[in-house]
C-alpha positions in Angstrom: -16.8 -51.0 4.8 -17.5 -47.4 5.9 -18.6 -46.6 9.5 -22.0 -45.4 8.5 -22.8 -48.7 6.7 -21.5 -50.7 9.6 -23.6 -48.9 12.1 -26.7 -49.4 9.8 -26.1 -53.2 9.6 -25.7 -53.4 13.4 -28.9 -51.5 14.0 -30.8 -53.7 11.5 -29.5 -56.9 13.1 -30.5 -55.7 16.6 -33.9 -54.7 15.3 -34.5 -58.1 13.7 -33.4 -59.9 16.9 -35.7 -57.7 19.0 -38.7 -58.3 16.7 -38.0 -62.0 16.7 -37.9 -62.1 20.4 -41.1 -60.2 20.7 -42.7 -62.4 18.1 -41.8 -65.5 20.0 -43.1 -64.1 23.2 -46.4 -63.1 21.6 -47.1 -66.4 19.8 -45.3 -69.0 21.8 -47.3 -72.0 23.2 -45.9 -71.6 26.7 -47.3 -68.0 26.9 -50.6 -68.2 25.1 -51.6 -71.9 25.3 -52.1 -74.3 28.1 -51.5 -77.8 26.9 -53.0 -80.8 28.7 -51.8 -84.4 27.9 -54.6 -86.9 28.3 -53.7 -90.6 28.8 -56.5 -93.1 28.3 -57.2 -96.7 27.2 -58.5 -95.9 23.7 -57.8 -99.6 22.9 -57.4 -102.7 25.0 -59.3 -104.2 27.9 -60.5 -100.8 29.2 -61.3 -99.2 25.8 -64.9 -98.3 26.9 -63.5 -96.5 30.0 -61.1 -94.5 27.9 -63.9 -93.4 25.5 -66.2 -92.4 28.4 -63.4 -90.4 30.2 -62.2 -88.5 27.1 -65.8 -87.6 26.1 -66.5 -86.3 29.6 -63.2 -84.5 29.7 -63.9 -82.6 26.5 -67.4 -81.7 27.6 -66.0 -80.7 31.0 -63.7 -78.2 29.3 -66.6 -76.8 27.3 -68.7 -76.5 30.4 -66.0 -75.0 32.7 -65.0 -72.4 30.0 -68.5 -71.5 28.9 -67.6 -72.9 25.5 -64.6 -70.7 24.9 -62.0 -73.3 25.5 -59.9 -70.6 27.2 -59.0 -69.7 30.7 -57.3 -66.6 32.0 -57.0 -65.4 28.4 -55.1 -68.5 27.3 -56.2 -71.1 24.9 -56.6 -74.7 26.2 -55.4 -77.5 24.0 -55.5 -81.2 24.9 -53.8 -84.1 23.3 -55.1 -87.7 23.8 -52.7 -90.6 23.8 -53.7 -94.2 23.8 -52.0 -96.2 26.6 -53.3 -99.4 25.1 -53.9 -100.5 28.7 -50.2 -101.3 28.9 -48.1 -99.6 31.7 -44.9 -99.6 29.6 -46.7 -97.9 26.7 -48.4 -95.5 29.1 -45.0 -94.4 30.3 -43.7 -94.0 26.8 -46.7 -91.9 25.8 -46.4 -89.8 28.9 -42.7 -89.1 28.1 -43.7 -88.1 24.6 -46.3 -85.7 26.0 -43.8 -84.2 28.4 -40.7 -84.1 26.2 -42.1 -83.5 22.8 -45.4 -81.8 23.3 -44.3 -79.9 26.4 -47.6 -80.3 28.1 -48.3 -78.2 31.2 -50.6 -80.8 32.9 -51.3 -84.5 32.6 -54.7 -86.3 33.1 -55.4 -90.0 33.2 -55.6 -92.9 33.0 -58.1 -95.7 32.7 -55.9 -98.4 34.3 -54.3 -98.2 37.7 -51.3 -100.1 36.4 -50.9 -97.5 33.6 -51.3 -94.6 36.1 -48.7 -96.0 38.5 -46.2 -96.2 35.7 -46.7 -92.4 35.0 -47.2 -90.7 38.4 -43.4 -90.7 39.1 -42.9 -88.8 35.9 -45.2 -86.0 37.1 -42.9 -85.6 40.1 -39.8 -85.8 38.0 -41.0 -83.2 35.5 -42.8 -81.1 38.2 -46.1 -81.2 36.4 -49.5 -81.6 38.0 -51.4 -84.9 37.1 -55.1 -85.2 37.7 -55.9 -88.9 38.0 -59.1 -90.2 36.4 -60.6 -92.9 36.5 -57.8 -95.1 38.0 -58.9 -96.3 41.5 -56.0 -98.1 43.2 -55.4 -96.9 46.7 -51.7 -96.8 46.2 -51.9 -93.9 43.8 -52.8 -91.6 46.6 -51.4 -93.9 49.2 -48.1 -95.7 49.2 -47.0 -94.3 45.8 -48.3 -90.8 46.5 -46.4 -87.7 45.4 -47.3 -84.1 45.8 -48.0 -83.6 42.1 -50.9 -86.0 42.0 -54.5 -85.0 42.5 -57.3 -87.5 42.0 -60.9 -86.8 41.0 -61.6 -90.5 40.6 -62.8 -92.3 43.7 -60.3 -94.8 45.2 -60.8 -98.4 46.1 -61.3 -97.7 49.8 -64.2 -95.4 48.9 -65.7 -98.3 46.9 -65.0 -100.6 49.9 -66.7 -98.4 52.4 -69.9 -98.3 50.2 -69.8 -102.0 49.6 -69.2 -103.0 53.2 -72.0 -100.8 54.4 -74.4 -102.8 52.2 -73.6 -106.3 53.4 -71.2 -106.7 56.2 -72.0 -107.3 59.9 -71.1 -109.4 62.9 -70.4 -113.0 61.9 -71.1 -112.6 58.2 -68.7 -114.7 56.1 -67.3 -113.0 53.1 -65.2 -114.0 50.0 -63.7 -111.7 47.3 -63.0 -112.1 43.6 -60.8 -109.6 41.9 -58.3 -109.2 39.0 -54.7 -110.0 39.8 -53.2 -106.4 39.5 -53.1 -103.3 41.6 -56.7 -102.2 41.2 -58.0 -105.7 42.1 -55.7 -106.2 45.1 -56.3 -102.7 46.5 -60.1 -103.1 46.0 -60.4 -106.5 47.6 -58.1 -105.6 50.5 -59.9 -102.4 51.2 -63.3 -104.2 51.2 -61.9 -106.9 53.5 -60.7 -104.3 56.0 -63.9 -102.3 55.9 -66.0 -105.5 56.3 -63.9 -106.9 59.1 -64.2 -103.7 61.0 -68.0 -104.2 60.9 -67.5 -107.8 62.3 -67.4 -109.9 59.1 -65.1 -112.9 58.7 -63.0 -113.4 55.5 -63.1 -117.0 54.2 -61.4 -116.6 50.8 -59.5 -113.9 48.9 -59.4 -115.0 45.3 -57.6 -113.3 42.4 -58.0 -114.1 38.6 -55.9 -113.2 35.6 -56.8 -109.6 34.5 -57.3 -110.9 30.9 -59.1 -114.2 31.9 -62.1 -115.4 30.0 -62.6 -118.6 32.1 -63.2 -118.2 35.8 -64.3 -121.8 36.5 -61.4 -122.7 38.9 -61.8 -119.4 40.8 -65.6 -119.7 41.2 -65.3 -123.3 42.3 -62.9 -122.3 45.1 -65.5 -119.7 46.2 -68.3 -122.2 46.3 -66.2 -124.6 48.4 -65.4 -121.8 50.9 -69.1 -121.3 51.6 -69.2 -117.6 52.2 -72.5 -115.7 52.9 -71.5 -113.0 50.5 -69.2 -112.8 47.5 -67.8 -109.3 46.8 -66.6 -109.0 43.2 -64.2 -106.3 42.1 -63.8 -106.0 38.3 -63.0 -103.7 35.5 -63.1 -104.3 31.8 -65.2 -106.2 29.2 -64.3 -109.7 30.3 -66.6 -109.9 33.4 -67.1 -113.1 35.4 -70.9 -112.6 35.7 -72.0 -115.1 33.2 -70.0 -117.9 34.7 -71.1 -116.9 38.2 -74.6 -117.5 37.0 -73.8 -120.6 35.0 -72.2 -122.2 38.0 -75.2 -121.3 40.1 -73.3 -119.5 42.9 -76.4 -118.1 44.4 -78.1 -121.5 44.5 -75.4 -122.4 47.0 -76.7 -119.7 49.3 -74.0 -117.2 48.4 -75.2 -113.6 47.8 -73.3 -111.7 45.2 -72.5 -108.0 45.7 -70.5 -105.5 43.7 -70.2 -102.1 42.3 -72.5 -101.5 39.4 -70.4 -100.7 36.4 -71.0 -99.1 33.0 -73.9 -99.6 30.7 -72.1 -102.3 28.6 -71.9 -104.6 31.6 -75.5 -104.1 32.9 -77.0 -106.7 30.5 -74.7 -109.4 31.9 -76.0 -108.5 35.4 -79.6 -109.4 34.5 -79.4 -112.6 36.6 -78.5 -110.4 39.6 -81.8 -108.6 39.5 -82.6 -107.4 43.0 -78.9 -107.3 44.1 -78.0 -104.6 46.6 -74.7 -102.9 45.9 -73.3 -99.5 45.1 -72.2 -97.3 42.2 -70.1 -94.2 41.7 -72.3 -92.8 38.9 -75.4 -93.6 36.9 -76.9 -90.7 34.9 -80.2 -90.6 36.7 -78.8 -90.7 40.3 -77.2 -87.3 40.9 -79.6 -84.4 41.3 -77.7 -81.2 40.4 -77.4 -78.6 37.6 -74.0 -79.8 36.4 -75.3 -83.3 35.8 -78.4 -82.0 34.1 -76.1 -80.1 31.7 -73.9 -83.2 31.1 -76.9 -85.4 30.3 -78.4 -82.8 27.8 -75.0 -82.1 26.1 -74.0 -85.7 25.9 -77.3 -86.8 24.3 -77.0 -83.9 21.9 -73.4 -84.7 20.9 -73.5 -88.5 21.0 -77.2 -89.5 20.9 -77.0 -91.4 24.2 -76.8 -90.8 28.0 -73.4 -90.3 29.7 -71.9 -93.5 31.1 -70.0 -94.5 34.3 -66.8 -92.6 33.8 -68.1 -89.7 31.6 -68.9 -87.8 34.8 -65.3 -88.5 36.0 -63.7 -87.1 32.9 -65.9 -84.0 33.2 -65.0 -83.6 36.9 -61.3 -83.8 36.0 -61.6 -81.1 33.4 -63.6 -78.8 35.8 -61.0 -79.3 38.5 -58.2 -78.2 36.2 -60.1 -75.2 34.8 -61.2 -74.0 38.2 -57.7 -74.3 39.5 -56.3 -72.3 36.5 -59.0 -69.6 37.1 -57.7 -69.2 40.6 -54.0 -69.0 39.5 -54.8 -66.7 36.6 -53.5 -69.3 34.2 -50.3 -70.0 36.0 -49.4 -73.7 35.5 -46.4 -73.7 37.8 -46.7 -76.8 39.9 -46.0 -75.2 43.3 -48.7 -72.6 42.6 -51.2 -75.2 41.5 -50.5 -77.5 44.4 -51.1 -74.7 46.9 -54.3 -73.7 45.0 -55.7 -77.2 44.7 -55.1 -78.5 48.2 -58.5 -78.3 50.0 -60.1 -76.9 46.8 -63.8 -77.6 46.4 -65.5 -77.6 42.9 -68.9 -78.5 41.5 -69.2 -81.7 39.4 -71.9 -83.9 37.9 -71.5 -85.9 41.2 -72.1 -82.8 43.4 -69.3 -81.0 45.3 -65.9 -82.6 45.3 -63.1 -81.5 47.6 -59.4 -82.4 47.2 -58.3 -83.5 50.7 -55.2 -81.6 51.7 -53.4 -84.6 53.2 -53.4 -86.9 50.1 -55.1 -85.0 47.3 -57.9 -87.5 47.1 -61.2 -86.0 46.0 -64.0 -86.7 48.6 -67.3 -87.2 46.8 -70.7 -88.7 46.8 -71.4 -92.4 46.0 -74.7 -94.2 45.7 -76.2 -97.2 47.5 -78.4 -98.9 44.9 -80.6 -101.9 44.1 -80.6 -103.5 40.6 -84.2 -103.2 39.3 -86.1 -103.6 36.1 -86.1 -100.6 33.8 -88.6 -99.0 31.5 -85.8 -97.3 29.6 -83.6 -100.3 28.9 -84.1 -104.1 28.5 -81.7 -104.8 31.4 -81.7 -103.9 35.1 -80.4 -100.5 36.2 -79.3 -99.2 39.5 -82.1 -97.5 41.5 -81.1 -95.2 44.3 -81.5 -96.4 47.9 -79.6 -93.5 49.4 -76.8 -91.0 48.6 -73.6 -91.9 50.5 -72.1 -88.6 51.5 -68.4 -87.6 51.0 -68.0 -87.9 54.8 -69.4 -91.5 54.8 -67.2 -92.7 52.0 -64.0 -90.8 53.0 -61.2 -93.3 52.8 -58.3 -93.6 55.3 -55.3 -91.5 54.6 -52.7 -94.0 53.4 -49.7 -91.9 52.4 -48.3 -91.4 55.8 
């Protein structure tokens, strides 16, 4: 082979290599696309929560990007994976998102158990995870790591709202909750808040998360003779019908709880007049973001947004607002510095990620269940807005 031909081949090979490298840089996902892995219960006991959250998340991306689905010149893609409300599956799906899809950010999930199975992976892979709607205190408490930010309220925020409604000096209380992290954290947080106000605990009762028969649990509560029964529950298999069938209130026991999603409200008809709290109902927040959500959700789905739709939207807004501030940089250290103390506007008003534990401080609502002209079941009517300062939970990660 002559020298001229050899040089020509070498130049050609170098040129091909250069063009390939430039091509990869121009079209590679890591440069031009921000990928978000969304973990949600699209099946299982919390299926309705997963549907609400993912709907809200997609609408939130649309809202926060003015419909472009881009931030800082980069396209946003999101991949939804079904955890099936099973922690082991949640971990497997998260690993697939991190290893195979190479996501930049994680969001989810519906179950506290699922979420706690995944949060260590965020630290291991050095990826930010925005938690929504899982509420267990331990997520931003005993199991905290720096890569976790939570737009969802936590159980202590629920507890502060619930205790303020019913607790007082000498009031006897009992709790009923599902036997897993969400239930234990919720019950214990309420007990602590209520005891601080002078109440006395007479029974702390836990039932199987998948239970359909609560007879034995409710009988124990009746025998304990509390003044108030605080119920912590999530999922479709609620205990309300049996609480009514067993005439708990006829025994002088007042029931109080957080008002959940639209699907559970018909089962709460016998609790008409109950005083409690809620983290969201579409008619309660009075702000422009919520107005946009209601209109967009009705246009897209033909119905009003539900309990966790606003949470999914809040998580999306938080992510986009952070990425705007970092000019699209998804490096965890950069995002952590940006998001600590960051405030952003949501359907629930202004949220702020508390610097110490990355828990979003937010409004909640003291409500009464009243008859509705819109629905044939009772709905929460606002007594007063509980401010972020009122419902700020204790810092539990220290």
